[in-house]
Each structure stands twice: as structure tokens, then as C-alpha cells.
C-alpha positions as CSV (number, residue, x, y, z in Angstrom):
1,M,17.3,-116.3,60.4
2,N,20.5,-117.1,58.5
3,A,21.7,-115.7,55.6
4,V,23.6,-116.4,52.3
5,R,24.0,-113.8,49.3
6,I,23.6,-114.7,46.0
7,V,27.2,-114.3,44.5
8,G,26.8,-113.8,40.5
9,G,23.8,-112.8,37.8
10,D,20.8,-110.1,37.9
11,W,20.7,-110.8,41.4
12,R,24.3,-110.4,42.6
13,R,24.6,-109.4,46.3
14,R,20.7,-110.0,46.9
15,V,20.4,-111.8,50.5
16,L,18.7,-115.2,50.8
17,R,17.1,-115.7,54.5
18,F,16.9,-119.2,56.0
19,P,16.2,-120.5,59.3
20,D,18.1,-123.5,61.1
21,S,17.2,-126.9,60.2
22,E,19.1,-130.3,60.5
23,G,21.3,-130.9,58.0
24,L,21.3,-127.7,56.3
25,R,24.6,-126.4,55.0
26,P,24.3,-123.8,52.6
27,T,27.1,-124.1,50.0
28,P,30.0,-121.4,50.9
29,D,30.2,-118.4,48.4
30,R,33.7,-119.7,47.2
31,V,32.5,-122.8,46.4
32,R,29.6,-121.2,44.2
33,E,31.6,-119.3,42.6
34,T,34.0,-122.1,41.5
35,L,31.1,-124.3,40.7
36,F,29.8,-121.3,38.2
37,N,33.2,-121.2,36.6
38,W,33.0,-124.7,36.1
39,L,29.6,-124.4,34.7
40,G,29.7,-120.9,32.8
41,Q,28.5,-117.8,34.0
42,D,25.5,-117.9,31.8
43,L,22.9,-120.8,32.1
44,S,20.5,-119.2,29.1
45,G,18.6,-122.1,27.8
46,Q,19.5,-124.7,31.1
47,H,16.6,-126.2,33.1
48,C,18.3,-127.4,36.6
49,L,17.1,-129.3,39.5
50,D,18.1,-128.4,43.0
51,L,17.1,-131.4,44.3
52,F,17.7,-130.7,48.4
53,A,17.1,-126.8,47.9
54,G,17.8,-126.1,51.6
55,S,18.5,-122.5,51.8
56,G,17.9,-122.0,47.8
57,A,21.3,-120.7,46.9
58,L,22.6,-123.5,44.3
59,G,19.1,-123.1,42.3
60,F,18.5,-119.1,43.2
61,E,22.2,-118.5,42.1
62,A,21.2,-120.8,38.8
63,A,18.3,-118.2,38.0
64,S,20.3,-115.6,38.8
65,R,22.9,-116.7,36.1
66,G,20.0,-116.9,33.3
67,A,18.4,-120.6,33.6
68,D,15.1,-120.8,31.9
69,K,13.8,-123.0,34.5
70,V,14.9,-123.9,38.0
71,T,13.2,-126.2,40.0
72,L,13.6,-126.7,44.1
73,V,12.7,-129.7,46.1
74,E,12.7,-129.3,49.5
75,S,10.7,-131.2,52.5
76,A,10.8,-129.5,55.3
77,P,8.2,-126.5,55.9
78,K,10.2,-124.1,57.4
79,V,13.0,-124.3,54.9
80,L,10.3,-124.5,52.4
81,A,8.6,-121.4,53.5
82,A,11.8,-119.6,53.7
83,L,12.1,-120.2,50.0
84,R,8.9,-119.3,49.2
85,E,9.6,-115.9,51.2
86,N,13.1,-115.3,48.7
87,A,11.1,-116.1,45.6
88,Q,8.6,-113.3,46.5
89,M,11.0,-111.0,47.5
90,L,12.8,-111.4,44.1
91,N,9.2,-110.6,42.8
92,N,8.5,-114.3,42.0
93,P,10.6,-115.1,39.2
94,P,8.7,-117.2,36.5
95,Q,11.7,-119.4,35.5
96,L,11.5,-120.8,39.9
97,E,9.6,-123.5,40.7
98,I,9.4,-124.6,44.6
99,I,8.0,-127.8,45.3
100,R,7.5,-129.4,48.4
101,G,8.6,-133.2,48.3
102,D,10.9,-136.2,49.0
103,A,14.0,-136.1,46.8
104,L,13.6,-140.1,46.0
105,Q,9.5,-139.7,45.1
106,Y,10.1,-136.5,42.9
107,L,12.7,-138.3,40.8
108,A,10.3,-141.6,40.8
109,S,7.7,-139.2,39.0
110,K,10.0,-139.1,35.9
111,P,9.8,-135.1,35.8
112,S,11.4,-133.9,32.9
113,K,14.9,-133.7,31.8
114,F,17.5,-131.4,33.2
115,D,20.6,-130.0,31.9
116,V,22.5,-129.4,35.4
117,I,21.3,-131.4,38.8
118,F,22.5,-129.9,42.2
119,L,22.7,-132.7,44.9
120,D,23.5,-131.7,48.0
121,P,21.7,-134.2,50.7
122,P,22.3,-134.8,54.2
123,Y,24.9,-136.4,55.0
124,H,26.0,-139.9,56.7
125,K,21.8,-140.9,55.3
126,G,23.3,-142.9,52.5
127,W,21.5,-140.7,49.8
128,I,23.9,-140.6,47.4
129,D,23.6,-144.3,46.8
130,R,19.7,-144.4,47.0
131,L,19.6,-141.3,44.5
132,A,22.1,-142.9,41.8
133,P,19.6,-145.4,40.2
134,L,16.9,-142.8,39.9
135,L,19.3,-140.2,37.8
136,P,19.3,-141.3,34.4
137,A,15.4,-140.8,34.3
138,V,15.7,-137.2,34.3
139,S,18.7,-136.4,32.4
140,G,19.8,-136.5,29.2
141,D,23.5,-137.1,27.6
142,E,25.2,-134.0,28.6
143,T,23.7,-133.4,32.1
144,A,25.9,-131.9,34.8
145,I,25.6,-133.8,37.9
146,Y,27.2,-131.2,40.8
147,V,27.1,-133.3,44.2
148,E,28.5,-132.1,48.0
149,A,29.4,-135.2,50.1
150,E,31.3,-135.6,53.0
151,Y,33.3,-138.2,51.0
152,P,34.9,-137.7,47.8
153,L,33.6,-139.1,44.7
154,D,34.9,-140.6,41.5
155,A,31.6,-142.0,40.1
156,L,27.9,-141.8,39.9
157,G,26.5,-144.3,38.1
158,D,27.4,-143.3,34.2
159,W,28.6,-140.0,35.7
160,Q,32.8,-139.2,36.3
161,T,33.9,-136.7,38.4
162,V,35.8,-133.8,35.9
163,R,36.4,-131.5,38.5
164,R,36.6,-131.8,41.8
165,G,37.4,-129.4,45.2
166,K,37.6,-129.7,49.1
167,A,36.6,-126.7,51.2
168,G,36.4,-127.3,55.0
169,E,35.0,-130.9,55.4
170,V,32.8,-130.9,52.4
171,H,34.2,-132.6,49.1
172,F,32.6,-131.0,46.2
173,Q,32.9,-132.5,42.5
174,L,31.1,-131.8,39.0
175,M,30.4,-134.8,37.0
176,R,29.7,-135.7,33.8
177,R,28.5,-138.8,31.7
178,E,30.7,-140.9,30.2
179,A,31.3,-140.7,26.6
180,A,29.5,-143.5,24.9
């Protein structure tokens, strides 16, 4: 099993374990620290979606920092089992919802609106372009979208990159909607 630690909030220093899986690349500690500096350290009142949960690093980090609800969506059975084991290790916090499912089908089901959406899909599979038309249905005017990709993004539908960084081959960006 691989491991990644939660870097901030109530569960700081807790270790999440996860199996090897094709395309699974946990967001490094330094990148998560940067992201949560951009978003703010306290996510109280926020509803977050970790659409390609993988290790769960982004979703568990958001919950650790006070998010009211965090939905983690994952399709790989072994990875999903690890997410559930990590939630159990943290005493099954009520703000975590772990769903087995396909990202496109989940978004098409038009779940509730989210304040923060984390997108870290497998690379070189065209996920970003397929997800873009579905995002408006699950977001509000103030929704922030965090995207990790193999290339830099300036825009994603109505969202524009407001912060960006690069760690190794990973381009990460925080996006917000254009002002009307």
C-alpha cells in the first residue's frame, strides 16, 4: 500500500493508505498546501466534490479543514475500498460521502451544487473536455474549480484560471467563473 499524509486541519499528520492503480497520482503535500492557501485554511460551510478521488488526499484534506460536506467519487473497486477504510480509520466522519461511480454519470445525475470541485482525472484520456459541459449544472456563481492536468489550462467553460503552479510534470490551477 502507498501512503499520503493529511497536511492541515483536524486530521493533520494522519496517514491515508491506498493501492496502486492505473493513473492514480496523489496530489503532493506541497501542492495541497498551496491549494489550501489559495482556498483559505477554513472551509466551514463549504460543500466539496472530489470527482476522481483516488487516494482521497484532496477530499479528506477539505474535510479536515472543516468542509460541511465532501463527496468523493471513485470507480476503481480497490481504490474505493481504501477510501472507505481511511474513512473508518477516521471514525467515519459524517461530512464524508464516498460514492462508487463514473465521473460523467455522477455529474449527469445532477447532484446538489458544490462550492469547490476538485478535478484530477487520469491523463491523456480527454476527461477535461468531456467534463466541462457538465460542470455548470453542479456549481453556483462562486464555485471554485481546482484542476490538475498534464498541460496548463487558461479556461474551462466559464471558469478562468486565477492561480496556477507546476510540480514536476503536473500543471495545477485554481479557476473561478468570469464576472458577468
